[in-house]
PDB file with SEQRES, HELIX, SHEET and CRYST1 records, atoms N, CA, C and O in Angstrom:
SEQRES   1 A   82  UNK UNK UNK UNK UNK UNK UNK UNK UNK UNK UNK UNK UNK          
SEQRES   2 A   82  UNK UNK UNK UNK UNK UNK UNK UNK UNK UNK UNK UNK UNK          
SEQRES   3 A   82  UNK UNK UNK UNK UNK UNK UNK UNK UNK UNK UNK UNK UNK          
SEQRES   4 A   82  UNK UNK UNK UNK UNK UNK UNK UNK UNK UNK UNK UNK UNK          
SEQRES   5 A   82  UNK UNK UNK UNK UNK UNK UNK UNK UNK UNK UNK UNK UNK          
SEQRES   6 A   82  UNK UNK UNK UNK UNK UNK UNK UNK UNK UNK UNK UNK UNK          
SEQRES   7 A   82  UNK UNK UNK UNK                                              
HELIX    1 AA1 UNK A    2  UNK A    8  1                                   7    
HELIX    2 AA2 UNK A   11  UNK A   47  1                                  37    
HELIX    3 AA3 UNK A   51  UNK A   81  1                                  31    
CRYST1    1.000    1.000    1.000  90.00  90.00  90.00 P 1           1          
ATOM      1  N   UNK A   1     141.147 -76.858 -89.581  1.00  0.00           N  
ATOM      2  CA  UNK A   1     139.849 -76.523 -90.254  1.00  0.00           C  
ATOM      3  C   UNK A   1     138.734 -77.372 -89.741  1.00  0.00           C  
ATOM      4  O   UNK A   1     137.626 -76.874 -89.544  1.00  0.00           O  
ATOM      5  N   UNK A   2     138.993 -78.684 -89.506  1.00  0.00           N  
ATOM      6  CA  UNK A   2     137.883 -79.546 -89.116  1.00  0.00           C  
ATOM      7  C   UNK A   2     137.407 -79.147 -87.674  1.00  0.00           C  
ATOM      8  O   UNK A   2     136.234 -79.290 -87.332  1.00  0.00           O  
ATOM      9  N   UNK A   3     138.353 -78.650 -86.865  1.00  0.00           N  
ATOM     10  CA  UNK A   3     137.876 -78.182 -85.576  1.00  0.00           C  
ATOM     11  C   UNK A   3     136.959 -77.044 -85.638  1.00  0.00           C  
ATOM     12  O   UNK A   3     135.987 -76.957 -84.888  1.00  0.00           O  
ATOM     13  N   UNK A   4     137.262 -76.148 -86.544  1.00  0.00           N  
ATOM     14  CA  UNK A   4     136.373 -74.979 -86.812  1.00  0.00           C  
ATOM     15  C   UNK A   4     134.983 -75.451 -87.250  1.00  0.00           C  
ATOM     16  O   UNK A   4     133.978 -74.915 -86.784  1.00  0.00           O  
ATOM     17  N   UNK A   5     134.913 -76.450 -88.141  1.00  0.00           N  
ATOM     18  CA  UNK A   5     133.566 -76.988 -88.570  1.00  0.00           C  
ATOM     19  C   UNK A   5     132.800 -77.585 -87.436  1.00  0.00           C  
ATOM     20  O   UNK A   5     131.588 -77.422 -87.296  1.00  0.00           O  
ATOM     21  N   UNK A   6     133.608 -78.332 -86.576  1.00  0.00           N  
ATOM     22  CA  UNK A   6     132.992 -78.958 -85.445  1.00  0.00           C  
ATOM     23  C   UNK A   6     132.271 -77.857 -84.537  1.00  0.00           C  
ATOM     24  O   UNK A   6     131.191 -78.098 -83.997  1.00  0.00           O  
ATOM     25  N   UNK A   7     132.851 -76.786 -84.417  1.00  0.00           N  
ATOM     26  CA  UNK A   7     132.346 -75.630 -83.625  1.00  0.00           C  
ATOM     27  C   UNK A   7     131.138 -75.012 -84.252  1.00  0.00           C  
ATOM     28  O   UNK A   7     130.245 -74.544 -83.545  1.00  0.00           O  
ATOM     29  N   UNK A   8     131.082 -74.994 -85.548  1.00  0.00           N  
ATOM     30  CA  UNK A   8     130.056 -74.310 -86.261  1.00  0.00           C  
ATOM     31  C   UNK A   8     128.796 -75.130 -86.402  1.00  0.00           C  
ATOM     32  O   UNK A   8     127.692 -74.611 -86.234  1.00  0.00           O  
ATOM     33  N   UNK A   9     128.957 -76.479 -86.725  1.00  0.00           N  
ATOM     34  CA  UNK A   9     127.834 -77.322 -86.984  1.00  0.00           C  
ATOM     35  C   UNK A   9     127.663 -78.255 -85.796  1.00  0.00           C  
ATOM     36  O   UNK A   9     128.578 -78.968 -85.384  1.00  0.00           O  
ATOM     37  N   UNK A  10     126.451 -78.214 -85.269  1.00  0.00           N  
ATOM     38  CA  UNK A  10     126.064 -79.179 -84.196  1.00  0.00           C  
ATOM     39  C   UNK A  10     125.640 -80.454 -84.829  1.00  0.00           C  
ATOM     40  O   UNK A  10     124.490 -80.635 -85.231  1.00  0.00           O  
ATOM     41  N   UNK A  11     126.619 -81.363 -84.912  1.00  0.00           N  
ATOM     42  CA  UNK A  11     126.303 -82.661 -85.685  1.00  0.00           C  
ATOM     43  C   UNK A  11     125.268 -83.460 -85.019  1.00  0.00           C  
ATOM     44  O   UNK A  11     124.470 -84.094 -85.708  1.00  0.00           O  
ATOM     45  N   UNK A  12     125.208 -83.488 -83.629  1.00  0.00           N  
ATOM     46  CA  UNK A  12     124.212 -84.235 -82.990  1.00  0.00           C  
ATOM     47  C   UNK A  12     122.813 -83.755 -83.272  1.00  0.00           C  
ATOM     48  O   UNK A  12     121.912 -84.567 -83.479  1.00  0.00           O  
ATOM     49  N   UNK A  13     122.614 -82.480 -83.284  1.00  0.00           N  
ATOM     50  CA  UNK A  13     121.284 -81.881 -83.607  1.00  0.00           C  
ATOM     51  C   UNK A  13     120.920 -82.098 -85.140  1.00  0.00           C  
ATOM     52  O   UNK A  13     119.755 -82.248 -85.509  1.00  0.00           O  
ATOM     53  N   UNK A  14     121.976 -82.102 -85.977  1.00  0.00           N  
ATOM     54  CA  UNK A  14     121.787 -82.308 -87.397  1.00  0.00           C  
ATOM     55  C   UNK A  14     121.332 -83.737 -87.607  1.00  0.00           C  
ATOM     56  O   UNK A  14     120.366 -83.988 -88.328  1.00  0.00           O  
ATOM     57  N   UNK A  15     121.974 -84.602 -87.027  1.00  0.00           N  
ATOM     58  CA  UNK A  15     121.608 -86.074 -87.152  1.00  0.00           C  
ATOM     59  C   UNK A  15     120.191 -86.397 -86.585  1.00  0.00           C  
ATOM     60  O   UNK A  15     119.405 -87.140 -87.174  1.00  0.00           O  
ATOM     61  N   UNK A  16     119.933 -85.803 -85.435  1.00  0.00           N  
ATOM     62  CA  UNK A  16     118.584 -85.924 -84.939  1.00  0.00           C  
ATOM     63  C   UNK A  16     117.530 -85.365 -85.832  1.00  0.00           C  
ATOM     64  O   UNK A  16     116.489 -85.997 -86.006  1.00  0.00           O  
ATOM     65  N   UNK A  17     117.743 -84.201 -86.416  1.00  0.00           N  
ATOM     66  CA  UNK A  17     116.801 -83.670 -87.363  1.00  0.00           C  
ATOM     67  C   UNK A  17     116.597 -84.543 -88.561  1.00  0.00           C  
ATOM     68  O   UNK A  17     115.472 -84.705 -89.034  1.00  0.00           O  
ATOM     69  N   UNK A  18     117.694 -85.124 -89.072  1.00  0.00           N  
ATOM     70  CA  UNK A  18     117.635 -85.951 -90.281  1.00  0.00           C  
ATOM     71  C   UNK A  18     116.747 -87.216 -89.965  1.00  0.00           C  
ATOM     72  O   UNK A  18     115.829 -87.508 -90.731  1.00  0.00           O  
ATOM     73  N   UNK A  19     117.003 -87.937 -88.887  1.00  0.00           N  
ATOM     74  CA  UNK A  19     116.266 -89.140 -88.699  1.00  0.00           C  
ATOM     75  C   UNK A  19     114.769 -88.918 -88.217  1.00  0.00           C  
ATOM     76  O   UNK A  19     113.905 -89.753 -88.487  1.00  0.00           O  
ATOM     77  N   UNK A  20     114.495 -87.797 -87.516  1.00  0.00           N  
ATOM     78  CA  UNK A  20     113.150 -87.506 -87.180  1.00  0.00           C  
ATOM     79  C   UNK A  20     112.340 -87.011 -88.436  1.00  0.00           C  
ATOM     80  O   UNK A  20     111.164 -87.340 -88.592  1.00  0.00           O  
ATOM     81  N   UNK A  21     113.001 -86.225 -89.304  1.00  0.00           N  
ATOM     82  CA  UNK A  21     112.319 -85.771 -90.502  1.00  0.00           C  
ATOM     83  C   UNK A  21     111.971 -86.981 -91.413  1.00  0.00           C  
ATOM     84  O   UNK A  21     110.885 -87.098 -91.980  1.00  0.00           O  
ATOM     85  N   UNK A  22     113.004 -87.881 -91.501  1.00  0.00           N  
ATOM     86  CA  UNK A  22     112.684 -89.118 -92.343  1.00  0.00           C  
ATOM     87  C   UNK A  22     111.591 -89.914 -91.760  1.00  0.00           C  
ATOM     88  O   UNK A  22     110.735 -90.414 -92.490  1.00  0.00           O  
ATOM     89  N   UNK A  23     111.577 -90.059 -90.453  1.00  0.00           N  
ATOM     90  CA  UNK A  23     110.600 -90.909 -89.757  1.00  0.00           C  
ATOM     91  C   UNK A  23     109.230 -90.231 -89.890  1.00  0.00           C  
ATOM     92  O   UNK A  23     108.236 -90.895 -90.184  1.00  0.00           O  
ATOM     93  N   UNK A  24     109.176 -88.914 -89.675  1.00  0.00           N  
ATOM     94  CA  UNK A  24     107.886 -88.209 -89.730  1.00  0.00           C  
ATOM     95  C   UNK A  24     107.398 -88.237 -91.174  1.00  0.00           C  
ATOM     96  O   UNK A  24     106.201 -88.440 -91.379  1.00  0.00           O  
ATOM     97  N   UNK A  25     108.228 -88.050 -92.172  1.00  0.00           N  
ATOM     98  CA  UNK A  25     107.855 -88.038 -93.564  1.00  0.00           C  
ATOM     99  C   UNK A  25     107.292 -89.390 -93.997  1.00  0.00           C  
ATOM    100  O   UNK A  25     106.259 -89.465 -94.663  1.00  0.00           O  
ATOM    101  N   UNK A  26     107.968 -90.421 -93.618  1.00  0.00           N  
ATOM    102  CA  UNK A  26     107.472 -91.780 -93.990  1.00  0.00           C  
ATOM    103  C   UNK A  26     106.212 -92.059 -93.135  1.00  0.00           C  
ATOM    104  O   UNK A  26     105.232 -92.569 -93.680  1.00  0.00           O  
ATOM    105  N   UNK A  27     106.196 -91.761 -91.877  1.00  0.00           N  
ATOM    106  CA  UNK A  27     104.998 -92.091 -91.089  1.00  0.00           C  
ATOM    107  C   UNK A  27     103.730 -91.391 -91.518  1.00  0.00           C  
ATOM    108  O   UNK A  27     102.662 -91.998 -91.583  1.00  0.00           O  
ATOM    109  N   UNK A  28     103.853 -90.110 -91.810  1.00  0.00           N  
ATOM    110  CA  UNK A  28     102.724 -89.344 -92.164  1.00  0.00           C  
ATOM    111  C   UNK A  28     102.205 -89.736 -93.526  1.00  0.00           C  
ATOM    112  O   UNK A  28     101.001 -89.812 -93.768  1.00  0.00           O  
ATOM    113  N   UNK A  29     103.202 -89.994 -94.448  1.00  0.00           N  
ATOM    114  CA  UNK A  29     102.839 -90.373 -95.799  1.00  0.00           C  
ATOM    115  C   UNK A  29     102.090 -91.701 -95.750  1.00  0.00           C  
ATOM    116  O   UNK A  29     101.080 -91.849 -96.438  1.00  0.00           O  
ATOM    117  N   UNK A  30     102.555 -92.681 -94.952  1.00  0.00           N  
ATOM    118  CA  UNK A  30     101.986 -93.982 -94.733  1.00  0.00           C  
ATOM    119  C   UNK A  30     100.548 -93.838 -94.164  1.00  0.00           C  
ATOM    120  O   UNK A  30      99.596 -94.431 -94.671  1.00  0.00           O  
ATOM    121  N   UNK A  31     100.440 -93.032 -93.100  1.00  0.00           N  
ATOM    122  CA  UNK A  31      99.121 -92.829 -92.496  1.00  0.00           C  
ATOM    123  C   UNK A  31      98.152 -92.290 -93.527  1.00  0.00           C  
ATOM    124  O   UNK A  31      97.013 -92.751 -93.596  1.00  0.00           O  
ATOM    125  N   UNK A  32      98.574 -91.324 -94.331  1.00  0.00           N  
ATOM    126  CA  UNK A  32      97.694 -90.757 -95.332  1.00  0.00           C  
ATOM    127  C   UNK A  32      97.231 -91.774 -96.390  1.00  0.00           C  
ATOM    128  O   UNK A  32      96.083 -91.804 -96.835  1.00  0.00           O  
ATOM    129  N   UNK A  33      98.249 -92.624 -96.764  1.00  0.00           N  
ATOM    130  CA  UNK A  33      97.856 -93.677 -97.717  1.00  0.00           C  
ATOM    131  C   UNK A  33      96.873 -94.684 -97.135  1.00  0.00           C  
ATOM    132  O   UNK A  33      95.959 -95.179 -97.794  1.00  0.00           O  
ATOM    133  N   UNK A  34      97.121 -94.955 -95.857  1.00  0.00           N  
ATOM    134  CA  UNK A  34      96.187 -95.868 -95.126  1.00  0.00           C  
ATOM    135  C   UNK A  34      94.793 -95.286 -95.139  1.00  0.00           C  
ATOM    136  O   UNK A  34      93.819 -95.982 -95.426  1.00  0.00           O  
ATOM    137  N   UNK A  35      94.701 -93.982 -94.822  1.00  0.00           N  
ATOM    138  CA  UNK A  35      93.457 -93.252 -94.722  1.00  0.00           C  
ATOM    139  C   UNK A  35      92.694 -93.340 -96.066  1.00  0.00           C  
ATOM    140  O   UNK A  35      91.502 -93.645 -96.107  1.00  0.00           O  
ATOM    141  N   UNK A  36      93.421 -93.066 -97.139  1.00  0.00           N  
ATOM    142  CA  UNK A  36      92.823 -93.090 -98.474  1.00  0.00           C  
ATOM    143  C   UNK A  36      92.347 -94.528 -98.872  1.00  0.00           C  
ATOM    144  O   UNK A  36      91.228 -94.761 -99.331  1.00  0.00           O  
ATOM    145  N   UNK A  37      93.304 -95.455 -98.651  1.00  0.00           N  
ATOM    146  CA  UNK A  37      92.967 -96.836 -99.028  1.00  0.00           C  
ATOM    147  C   UNK A  37      91.770 -97.385 -98.215  1.00  0.00           C  
ATOM    148  O   UNK A  37      90.883 -98.037 -98.766  1.00  0.00           O  
ATOM    149  N   UNK A  38      91.764 -97.103 -96.870  1.00  0.00           N  
ATOM    150  CA  UNK A  38      90.663 -97.550 -96.087  1.00  0.00           C  
ATOM    151  C   UNK A  38      89.346 -96.945 -96.496  1.00  0.00           C  
ATOM    152  O   UNK A  38      88.320 -97.626 -96.522  1.00  0.00           O  
ATOM    153  N   UNK A  39      89.373 -95.578 -96.837  1.00  0.00           N  
ATOM    154  CA  UNK A  39      88.130 -94.955 -97.326  1.00  0.00           C  
ATOM    155  C   UNK A  39      87.617 -95.453 -98.564  1.00  0.00           C  
ATOM    156  O   UNK A  39      86.411 -95.635 -98.731  1.00  0.00           O  
ATOM    157  N   UNK A  40      88.515 -95.690 -99.475  1.00  0.00           N  
ATOM    158  CA  UNK A  40      88.110 -96.109-100.860  1.00  0.00           C  
ATOM    159  C   UNK A  40      87.549 -97.559-100.738  1.00  0.00           C  
ATOM    160  O   UNK A  40      86.489 -97.861-101.288  1.00  0.00           O  
ATOM    161  N   UNK A  41      88.244 -98.411-100.042  1.00  0.00           N  
ATOM    162  CA  UNK A  41      87.849 -99.838 -99.888  1.00  0.00           C  
ATOM    163  C   UNK A  41      86.503 -99.885 -99.110  1.00  0.00           C  
ATOM    164  O   UNK A  41      85.641-100.711 -99.411  1.00  0.00           O  
ATOM    165  N   UNK A  42      86.336 -98.992 -98.113  1.00  0.00           N  
ATOM    166  CA  UNK A  42      85.093 -99.024 -97.396  1.00  0.00           C  
ATOM    167  C   UNK A  42      83.954 -98.591 -98.294  1.00  0.00           C  
ATOM    168  O   UNK A  42      82.870 -99.162 -98.174  1.00  0.00           O  
ATOM    169  N   UNK A  43      84.113 -97.648 -99.165  1.00  0.00           N  
ATOM    170  CA  UNK A  43      83.086 -97.308-100.030  1.00  0.00           C  
ATOM    171  C   UNK A  43      82.697 -98.398-101.021  1.00  0.00           C  
ATOM    172  O   UNK A  43      81.523 -98.662-101.281  1.00  0.00           O  
ATOM    173  N   UNK A  44      83.779 -99.037-101.576  1.00  0.00           N  
ATOM    174  CA  UNK A  44      83.535-100.144-102.517  1.00  0.00           C  
ATOM    175  C   UNK A  44      82.789-101.355-101.800  1.00  0.00           C  
ATOM    176  O   UNK A  44      81.836-101.930-102.325  1.00  0.00           O  
ATOM    177  N   UNK A  45      83.269-101.664-100.649  1.00  0.00           N  
ATOM    178  CA  UNK A  45      82.572-102.774 -99.959  1.00  0.00           C  
ATOM    179  C   UNK A  45      81.152-102.441 -99.550  1.00  0.00           C  
ATOM    180  O   UNK A  45      80.260-103.288 -99.620  1.00  0.00           O  
ATOM    181  N   UNK A  46      80.943-101.193 -99.117  1.00  0.00           N  
ATOM    182  CA  UNK A  46      79.590-100.707 -98.747  1.00  0.00           C  
ATOM    183  C   UNK A  46      78.699-100.836 -99.949  1.00  0.00           C  
ATOM    184  O   UNK A  46      77.581-101.323 -99.784  1.00  0.00           O  
ATOM    185  N   UNK A  47      79.063-100.469-101.076  1.00  0.00           N  
ATOM    186  CA  UNK A  47      78.268-100.568-102.300  1.00  0.00           C  
ATOM    187  C   UNK A  47      77.914-101.981-102.714  1.00  0.00           C  
ATOM    188  O   UNK A  47      76.875-102.239-103.322  1.00  0.00           O  
ATOM    189  N   UNK A  48      78.852-102.925-102.351  1.00  0.00           N  
ATOM    190  CA  UNK A  48      78.566-104.293-102.749  1.00  0.00           C  
ATOM    191  C   UNK A  48      77.848-105.009-101.579  1.00  0.00           C  
ATOM    192  O   UNK A  48      77.685-106.228-101.637  1.00  0.00           O  
ATOM    193  N   UNK A  49      77.440-104.335-100.584  1.00  0.00           N  
ATOM    194  CA  UNK A  49      76.579-104.957 -99.452  1.00  0.00           C  
ATOM    195  C   UNK A  49      77.373-105.612 -98.371  1.00  0.00           C  
ATOM    196  O   UNK A  49      76.775-106.273 -97.521  1.00  0.00           O  
ATOM    197  N   UNK A  50      78.686-105.482 -98.331  1.00  0.00           N  
ATOM    198  CA  UNK A  50      79.475-106.065 -97.296  1.00  0.00           C  
ATOM    199  C   UNK A  50      79.740-105.011 -96.210  1.00  0.00           C  
ATOM    200  O   UNK A  50      80.811-104.409 -96.142  1.00  0.00           O  
ATOM    201  N   UNK A  51      78.734-104.819 -95.380  1.00  0.00           N  
ATOM    202  CA  UNK A  51      78.792-103.672 -94.453  1.00  0.00           C  
ATOM    203  C   UNK A  51      79.762-103.876 -93.309  1.00  0.00           C  
ATOM    204  O   UNK A  51      80.356-102.915 -92.820  1.00  0.00           O  
ATOM    205  N   UNK A  52      79.938-105.170 -92.856  1.00  0.00           N  
ATOM    206  CA  UNK A  52      80.879-105.370 -91.742  1.00  0.00           C  
ATOM    207  C   UNK A  52      82.262-105.049 -92.150  1.00  0.00           C  
ATOM    208  O   UNK A  52      82.983-104.353 -91.434  1.00  0.00           O  
ATOM    209  N   UNK A  53      82.670-105.557 -93.333  1.00  0.00           N  
ATOM    210  CA  UNK A  53      84.018-105.194 -93.787  1.00  0.00           C  
ATOM    211  C   UNK A  53      84.173-103.710 -94.144  1.00  0.00           C  
ATOM    212  O   UNK A  53      85.233-103.113 -93.957  1.00  0.00           O  
ATOM    213  N   UNK A  54      83.072-103.132 -94.668  1.00  0.00           N  
ATOM    214  CA  UNK A  54      83.125-101.620 -94.944  1.00  0.00           C  
ATOM    215  C   UNK A  54      83.288-100.898 -93.662  1.00  0.00           C  
ATOM    216  O   UNK A  54      84.074 -99.951 -93.618  1.00  0.00           O  
ATOM    217  N   UNK A  55      82.639-101.246 -92.646  1.00  0.00           N  
ATOM    218  CA  UNK A  55      82.767-100.514 -91.342  1.00  0.00           C  
ATOM    219  C   UNK A  55      84.148-100.666 -90.837  1.00  0.00           C  
ATOM    220  O   UNK A  55      84.752 -99.681 -90.414  1.00  0.00           O  
ATOM    221  N   UNK A  56      84.709-101.898 -90.858  1.00  0.00           N  
ATOM    222  CA  UNK A  56      86.071-102.105 -90.289  1.00  0.00           C  
ATOM    223  C   UNK A  56      87.067-101.230 -91.137  1.00  0.00           C  
ATOM    224  O   UNK A  56      87.908-100.522 -90.584  1.00  0.00           O  
ATOM    225  N   UNK A  57      86.940-101.307 -92.460  1.00  0.00           N  
ATOM    226  CA  UNK A  57      87.927-100.442 -93.239  1.00  0.00           C  
ATOM    227  C   UNK A  57      87.643 -98.959 -93.120  1.00  0.00           C  
ATOM    228  O   UNK A  57      88.560 -98.146 -93.240  1.00  0.00           O  
ATOM    229  N   UNK A  58      86.401 -98.591 -92.887  1.00  0.00           N  
ATOM    230  CA  UNK A  58      86.141 -97.230 -92.576  1.00  0.00           C  
ATOM    231  C   UNK A  58      86.805 -96.675 -91.294  1.00  0.00           C  
ATOM    232  O   UNK A  58      87.316 -95.559 -91.199  1.00  0.00           O  
ATOM    233  N   UNK A  59      86.727 -97.609 -90.324  1.00  0.00           N  
ATOM    234  CA  UNK A  59      87.424 -97.297 -89.018  1.00  0.00           C  
ATOM    235  C   UNK A  59      88.986 -97.181 -89.224  1.00  0.00           C  
ATOM    236  O   UNK A  59      89.638 -96.315 -88.641  1.00  0.00           O  
ATOM    237  N   UNK A  60      89.536 -98.077 -90.063  1.00  0.00           N  
ATOM    238  CA  UNK A  60      90.942 -97.991 -90.349  1.00  0.00           C  
ATOM    239  C   UNK A  60      91.298 -96.647 -91.070  1.00  0.00           C  
ATOM    240  O   UNK A  60      92.285 -95.984 -90.750  1.00  0.00           O  
ATOM    241  N   UNK A  61      90.444 -96.294 -92.049  1.00  0.00           N  
ATOM    242  CA  UNK A  61      90.650 -94.999 -92.720  1.00  0.00           C  
ATOM    243  C   UNK A  61      90.548 -93.821 -91.780  1.00  0.00           C  
ATOM    244  O   UNK A  61      91.323 -92.868 -91.867  1.00  0.00           O  
ATOM    245  N   UNK A  62      89.564 -93.896 -90.859  1.00  0.00           N  
ATOM    246  CA  UNK A  62      89.392 -92.809 -89.956  1.00  0.00           C  
ATOM    247  C   UNK A  62      90.578 -92.688 -88.972  1.00  0.00           C  
ATOM    248  O   UNK A  62      90.989 -91.584 -88.616  1.00  0.00           O  
ATOM    249  N   UNK A  63      91.112 -93.836 -88.545  1.00  0.00           N  
ATOM    250  CA  UNK A  63      92.298 -93.767 -87.668  1.00  0.00           C  
ATOM    251  C   UNK A  63      93.500 -93.196 -88.421  1.00  0.00           C  
ATOM    252  O   UNK A  63      94.236 -92.369 -87.882  1.00  0.00           O  
ATOM    253  N   UNK A  64      93.701 -93.639 -89.674  1.00  0.00           N  
ATOM    254  CA  UNK A  64      94.750 -93.062 -90.451  1.00  0.00           C  
ATOM    255  C   UNK A  64      94.587 -91.510 -90.661  1.00  0.00           C  
ATOM    256  O   UNK A  64      95.587 -90.793 -90.637  1.00  0.00           O  
ATOM    257  N   UNK A  65      93.366 -91.004 -90.860  1.00  0.00           N  
ATOM    258  CA  UNK A  65      93.205 -89.638 -90.945  1.00  0.00           C  
ATOM    259  C   UNK A  65      93.428 -88.897 -89.679  1.00  0.00           C  
ATOM    260  O   UNK A  65      93.944 -87.780 -89.693  1.00  0.00           O  
ATOM    261  N   UNK A  66      93.024 -89.534 -88.490  1.00  0.00           N  
ATOM    262  CA  UNK A  66      93.335 -89.003 -87.208  1.00  0.00           C  
ATOM    263  C   UNK A  66      94.788 -88.867 -86.958  1.00  0.00           C  
ATOM    264  O   UNK A  66      95.231 -87.869 -86.389  1.00  0.00           O  
ATOM    265  N   UNK A  67      95.585 -89.885 -87.383  1.00  0.00           N  
ATOM    266  CA  UNK A  67      97.079 -89.755 -87.235  1.00  0.00           C  
ATOM    267  C   UNK A  67      97.581 -88.605 -88.023  1.00  0.00           C  
ATOM    268  O   UNK A  67      98.402 -87.852 -87.499  1.00  0.00           O  
ATOM    269  N   UNK A  68      97.163 -88.395 -89.248  1.00  0.00           N  
ATOM    270  CA  UNK A  68      97.598 -87.269 -90.077  1.00  0.00           C  
ATOM    271  C   UNK A  68      97.213 -85.985 -89.454  1.00  0.00           C  
ATOM    272  O   UNK A  68      98.067 -85.101 -89.378  1.00  0.00           O  
ATOM    273  N   UNK A  69      96.024 -85.787 -89.002  1.00  0.00           N  
ATOM    274  CA  UNK A  69      95.658 -84.548 -88.350  1.00  0.00           C  
ATOM    275  C   UNK A  69      96.410 -84.332 -87.097  1.00  0.00           C  
ATOM    276  O   UNK A  69      96.811 -83.204 -86.812  1.00  0.00           O  
ATOM    277  N   UNK A  70      96.633 -85.404 -86.292  1.00  0.00           N  
ATOM    278  CA  UNK A  70      97.424 -85.272 -85.111  1.00  0.00           C  
ATOM    279  C   UNK A  70      98.854 -84.824 -85.421  1.00  0.00           C  
ATOM    280  O   UNK A  70      99.419 -84.007 -84.695  1.00  0.00           O  
ATOM    281  N   UNK A  71      99.453 -85.369 -86.521  1.00  0.00           N  
ATOM    282  CA  UNK A  71     100.823 -84.978 -86.843  1.00  0.00           C  
ATOM    283  C   UNK A  71     100.853 -83.489 -87.276  1.00  0.00           C  
ATOM    284  O   UNK A  71     101.822 -82.787 -86.990  1.00  0.00           O  
ATOM    285  N   UNK A  72      99.842 -83.033 -87.931  1.00  0.00           N  
ATOM    286  CA  UNK A  72      99.768 -81.633 -88.365  1.00  0.00           C  
ATOM    287  C   UNK A  72      99.665 -80.750 -87.148  1.00  0.00           C  
ATOM    288  O   UNK A  72     100.369 -79.747 -87.038  1.00  0.00           O  
ATOM    289  N   UNK A  73      98.749 -81.135 -86.189  1.00  0.00           N  
ATOM    290  CA  UNK A  73      98.614 -80.301 -84.979  1.00  0.00           C  
ATOM    291  C   UNK A  73      99.936 -80.347 -84.149  1.00  0.00           C  
ATOM    292  O   UNK A  73     100.340 -79.328 -83.589  1.00  0.00           O  
ATOM    293  N   UNK A  74     100.556 -81.443 -84.078  1.00  0.00           N  
ATOM    294  CA  UNK A  74     101.822 -81.612 -83.300  1.00  0.00           C  
ATOM    295  C   UNK A  74     102.851 -80.710 -83.936  1.00  0.00           C  
ATOM    296  O   UNK A  74     103.530 -79.954 -83.241  1.00  0.00           O  
ATOM    297  N   UNK A  75     102.975 -80.781 -85.246  1.00  0.00           N  
ATOM    298  CA  UNK A  75     103.921 -79.863 -85.985  1.00  0.00           C  
ATOM    299  C   UNK A  75     103.643 -78.375 -85.710  1.00  0.00           C  
ATOM    300  O   UNK A  75     104.584 -77.618 -85.472  1.00  0.00           O  
ATOM    301  N   UNK A  76     102.449 -77.964 -85.736  1.00  0.00           N  
ATOM    302  CA  UNK A  76     102.112 -76.573 -85.537  1.00  0.00           C  
ATOM    303  C   UNK A  76     102.491 -76.191 -84.136  1.00  0.00           C  
ATOM    304  O   UNK A  76     103.096 -75.142 -83.914  1.00  0.00           O  
ATOM    305  N   UNK A  77     102.140 -77.041 -83.172  1.00  0.00           N  
ATOM    306  CA  UNK A  77     102.463 -76.794 -81.679  1.00  0.00           C  
ATOM    307  C   UNK A  77     103.979 -76.665 -81.526  1.00  0.00           C  
ATOM    308  O   UNK A  77     104.445 -75.774 -80.815  1.00  0.00           O  
ATOM    309  N   UNK A  78     104.753 -77.527 -82.171  1.00  0.00           N  
ATOM    310  CA  UNK A  78     106.233 -77.476 -82.039  1.00  0.00           C  
ATOM    311  C   UNK A  78     106.771 -76.209 -82.648  1.00  0.00           C  
ATOM    312  O   UNK A  78     107.695 -75.605 -82.103  1.00  0.00           O  
ATOM    313  N   UNK A  79     106.203 -75.785 -83.789  1.00  0.00           N  
ATOM    314  CA  UNK A  79     106.704 -74.562 -84.468  1.00  0.00           C  
ATOM    315  C   UNK A  79     106.358 -73.337 -83.667  1.00  0.00           C  
ATOM    316  O   UNK A  79     107.168 -72.413 -83.605  1.00  0.00           O  
ATOM    317  N   UNK A  80     105.151 -73.277 -83.025  1.00  0.00           N  
ATOM    318  CA  UNK A  80     104.714 -72.151 -82.281  1.00  0.00           C  
ATOM    319  C   UNK A  80     105.557 -71.998 -80.991  1.00  0.00           C  
ATOM    320  O   UNK A  80     105.840 -70.871 -80.585  1.00  0.00           O  
ATOM    321  N   UNK A  81     105.950 -73.076 -80.362  1.00  0.00           N  
ATOM    322  CA  UNK A  81     106.806 -73.108 -79.079  1.00  0.00           C  
ATOM    323  C   UNK A  81     108.220 -72.919 -79.358  1.00  0.00           C  
ATOM    324  O   UNK A  81     108.947 -72.790 -78.373  1.00  0.00           O  
ATOM    325  N   UNK A  82     108.752 -72.877 -80.516  1.00  0.00           N  
ATOM    326  CA  UNK A  82     110.158 -72.746 -80.726  1.00  0.00           C  
ATOM    327  C   UNK A  82     110.575 -71.323 -80.810  1.00  0.00           C  
ATOM    328  O   UNK A  82     111.758 -71.036 -80.990  1.00  0.00           O  
TER     329      UNK A  82                                                      
END                                                                             
């Protein structure tokens, strides 16, 4: 019976899918959190007159947003090419 399951389920592909999905899920979620936190902190610091810190955190937020958008584009490209 176990030989039959080994022929039906490609365990290497299944394990690869599991770790890549976990990594992508954590990575995209973290990047989105960084984008939100950077944007909010940049707005708060900008209102208090700390423009240098606001600019730095605005850049951090923009990079986080770029990572999220890049992950979405990459996912669409992978789905279209499969």
